[in-house]
C-alpha positions as a Markdown table, in Angstrom:
| # | Residue | x | y | z |
|---|---|---|---|---|
| 1 | Unk | 135.4 | -56.4 | -130.9 |
| 2 | Unk | 138.3 | -57.9 | -132.7 |
| 3 | Unk | 140.6 | -54.9 | -132.6 |
| 4 | Unk | 140.5 | -54.3 | -136.3 |
| 5 | Unk | 138.1 | -51.7 | -137.7 |
| 6 | Unk | 136.2 | -52.6 | -140.8 |
| 7 | Unk | 136.2 | -48.9 | -141.7 |
| 8 | Unk | 139.3 | -47.0 | -140.4 |
| 9 | Unk | 138.6 | -44.0 | -138.3 |
| 10 | Unk | 139.6 | -40.8 | -140.0 |
| 11 | Unk | 143.1 | -39.8 | -139.1 |
| 12 | Unk | 143.5 | -37.1 | -136.6 |
| 13 | Unk | 145.6 | -34.2 | -137.6 |
| 14 | Unk | 147.7 | -32.5 | -135.0 |
| 15 | Unk | 147.3 | -29.0 | -136.5 |
| 16 | Unk | 143.9 | -28.2 | -138.0 |
| 17 | Unk | 145.0 | -24.6 | -138.5 |
| 18 | Unk | 146.7 | -25.6 | -141.7 |
| 19 | Unk | 143.5 | -26.9 | -143.3 |
| 20 | Unk | 141.2 | -24.3 | -144.9 |
| 21 | Unk | 137.8 | -23.9 | -143.3 |
| 22 | Unk | 135.8 | -25.0 | -146.3 |
| 23 | Unk | 137.9 | -28.2 | -146.5 |
| 24 | Unk | 137.3 | -28.9 | -142.7 |
| 25 | Unk | 133.6 | -28.5 | -143.3 |
| 26 | Unk | 133.8 | -30.9 | -146.3 |
| 27 | Unk | 135.8 | -33.5 | -144.3 |
| 28 | Unk | 133.2 | -33.3 | -141.4 |
| 29 | Unk | 130.3 | -33.7 | -143.8 |
| 30 | Unk | 131.9 | -36.7 | -145.5 |
| 31 | Unk | 132.5 | -38.2 | -142.0 |
| 32 | Unk | 128.8 | -37.7 | -141.1 |
| 33 | Unk | 127.6 | -39.3 | -144.3 |
| 34 | Unk | 129.9 | -42.3 | -143.8 |
| 35 | Unk | 128.7 | -42.8 | -140.2 |
| 36 | Unk | 125.0 | -42.6 | -141.3 |
| 37 | Unk | 125.6 | -45.0 | -144.1 |
| 38 | Unk | 127.3 | -47.5 | -141.8 |
| 39 | Unk | 124.6 | -47.1 | -139.1 |
| 40 | Unk | 121.8 | -47.8 | -141.6 |
| 41 | Unk | 123.5 | -50.8 | -143.3 |
| 42 | Unk | 124.6 | -53.1 | -140.5 |
| 43 | Unk | 123.0 | -56.2 | -142.1 |
| 44 | Unk | 120.5 | -56.9 | -139.3 |
| 45 | Unk | 117.3 | -54.9 | -139.8 |
| 46 | Unk | 116.6 | -54.3 | -136.1 |
| 47 | Unk | 120.1 | -52.7 | -135.7 |
| 48 | Unk | 119.8 | -50.8 | -138.9 |
| 49 | Unk | 116.6 | -49.1 | -137.7 |
| 50 | Unk | 117.9 | -48.3 | -134.2 |
| 51 | Unk | 121.4 | -47.2 | -135.2 |
| 52 | Unk | 120.3 | -45.5 | -138.4 |
| 53 | Unk | 117.7 | -43.4 | -136.7 |
| 54 | Unk | 120.1 | -42.6 | -133.9 |
| 55 | Unk | 122.7 | -41.5 | -136.4 |
| 56 | Unk | 120.2 | -39.3 | -138.3 |
| 57 | Unk | 119.0 | -37.7 | -135.1 |
| 58 | Unk | 122.3 | -37.2 | -133.1 |
| 59 | Unk | 125.4 | -37.3 | -135.4 |
| 60 | Unk | 125.0 | -33.7 | -136.5 |
| 61 | Unk | 125.1 | -32.5 | -132.9 |
| 62 | Unk | 128.0 | -34.7 | -131.7 |
| 63 | Unk | 131.5 | -33.5 | -131.0 |
| 64 | Unk | 134.5 | -35.0 | -132.8 |
| 65 | Unk | 135.3 | -37.2 | -129.8 |
| 66 | Unk | 131.7 | -38.4 | -129.7 |
| 67 | Unk | 131.8 | -39.2 | -133.4 |
| 68 | Unk | 135.0 | -41.2 | -132.8 |
| 69 | Unk | 133.2 | -43.1 | -130.0 |
| 70 | Unk | 130.2 | -43.8 | -132.3 |
| 71 | Unk | 132.6 | -45.1 | -135.0 |
| 72 | Unk | 134.0 | -47.5 | -132.4 |
| 73 | Unk | 130.5 | -48.6 | -131.5 |
| 74 | Unk | 129.8 | -49.3 | -135.2 |
| 75 | Unk | 133.0 | -51.3 | -135.4 |
| 76 | Unk | 131.5 | -53.8 | -133.0 |
| 77 | Unk | 130.0 | -57.1 | -134.1 |
| 78 | Unk | 126.2 | -57.2 | -134.6 |
| 79 | Unk | 125.6 | -59.9 | -131.9 |
| 80 | Unk | 127.4 | -57.7 | -129.4 |
| 81 | Unk | 125.4 | -54.6 | -130.4 |
| 82 | Unk | 122.2 | -56.6 | -130.3 |
| 83 | Unk | 123.0 | -57.9 | -126.8 |
| 84 | Unk | 123.8 | -54.4 | -125.5 |
| 85 | Unk | 121.1 | -52.4 | -127.2 |
| 86 | Unk | 118.1 | -54.7 | -127.7 |
| 87 | Unk | 118.6 | -57.2 | -124.9 |
| 88 | Unk | 120.1 | -55.0 | -122.2 |
| 89 | Unk | 123.3 | -57.1 | -121.8 |
| 90 | Unk | 126.5 | -55.9 | -120.1 |
| 91 | Unk | 128.3 | -53.3 | -122.2 |
| 92 | Unk | 131.9 | -54.0 | -123.1 |
| 93 | Unk | 134.6 | -51.8 | -121.7 |
| 94 | Unk | 136.0 | -51.3 | -125.3 |
| 95 | Unk | 133.2 | -48.9 | -126.2 |
| 96 | Unk | 131.8 | -45.7 | -124.7 |
| 97 | Unk | 129.3 | -46.8 | -122.1 |
| 98 | Unk | 127.5 | -43.5 | -122.1 |
| 99 | Unk | 127.1 | -43.5 | -125.8 |
| 100 | Unk | 125.6 | -47.0 | -125.9 |
| 101 | Unk | 123.2 | -46.0 | -123.2 |
| 102 | Unk | 122.2 | -42.9 | -125.2 |
| 103 | Unk | 121.5 | -45.3 | -128.2 |
| 104 | Unk | 119.3 | -47.4 | -125.8 |
| 105 | Unk | 117.5 | -44.3 | -124.6 |
| 106 | Unk | 116.9 | -43.2 | -128.2 |
| 107 | Unk | 115.2 | -46.6 | -128.8 |
| 108 | Unk | 112.6 | -45.6 | -126.2 |
| 109 | Unk | 112.1 | -42.3 | -127.9 |
| 110 | Unk | 111.5 | -44.1 | -131.2 |
| 111 | Unk | 108.9 | -46.4 | -129.7 |
| 112 | Unk | 107.1 | -43.5 | -127.9 |
| 113 | Unk | 107.0 | -41.5 | -131.1 |
| 114 | Unk | 105.5 | -44.5 | -133.1 |
| 115 | Unk | 102.9 | -44.9 | -130.3 |
| 116 | Unk | 101.7 | -41.4 | -130.9 |
| 117 | Unk | 101.4 | -41.7 | -134.7 |
């Protein structure tokens, strides 16, 4: 990871009480759509399938801190992600180790589901 995000993480506000509830919901929905879009359009088909399906399945259930961690994972270069997720390489300390492992586990769920179809 080069330290610069291609897509900036949404700014964190110190006082969410000043934002109306409907606007908070809209901001959250926009963030989820942006994450799903980024996950499905990596540029490498294998990663598109893994990260896109992961985003579709889990992003709606993630906390704000988990979404931020997923954004940081998506900021990583494709060769790094391919090494960590598809080849089982050592995961960088710059990203959430547990989240990358969850992505790897979801890959097993995807393959098991396809075997049953």
